[in-house]
C-alpha angles and dihedrals in degrees: 000000000000091000091052091048092050090048093050091047092049092052112083127189114221119201118251117258112263114273096016092119092051091049091052092049091050093050090049092050091046090051091049093049093048093064098059090044090054092045090051093049090050091050092051092049090048091050090051097046097040108036117197113277117245117256115258126215115197113208093181096111090051096045095050095073090039090058092043096052124092110244092249091051099040099095093088093051094046091046094054119101123244112255109278095021119122131207118265112217126224098013100114099103100077130095144183132201094345095316124119122221108236101172141351137205131192141196114180109306095345122094129196111197122186115211131188130196126206092248091060100264113144127184143168120231117197120193131187140153111295093246090065120093128211124214124196103212110249092346121096130222118230123206110242145151123241117190090334096314119120110226144140122252125198111237101232127115093207098064140024111233125168130177125195142153127241133166096348093314134105115220132192121195116201120186140142095225110016108140121217088253092054089050093048091051091055093046092051091045090056092047106261110165114247126201116233110254117241113260094024 
């Protein structure tokens, strides 16, 4: 006990210098503020280096029945909505390039419009913001030019599918019998830029 008393008596507690506690608190706050600032800087750099990927819409399930249908029986397949699309009321009074809109479906910012022509041609026209991308199931799109218009054509002999961009929108034409001239007329009517042909 004497040893413990002697030890306690020999230990003296000196008062902390004035302002030490405030300095410690300031350092702690500065350290805590530094971490969110670093995290924010990392998020900004990540956003710049890795921009958000464009949304992708896969039309594979829709195109399967269109490919499988005979041309004379393809109207039903072409006129069916893509899964998840809902009917849009009161939109059947529009037209484009000699085609009459007969019905329209929508899912979010993507439209699916069904057009008919007096000679029996039926097609579906999809439209979405230009930053969206369309896939075609197992079929591939090939870059091409049609009457001076840069577009993408799906490489499939059983359907006619074209994709192009005009006025900030991406469009996809799907048909069984749409000719390149028909497709070009629609593209031009919707504002797709065309290169001047040589010699014109």
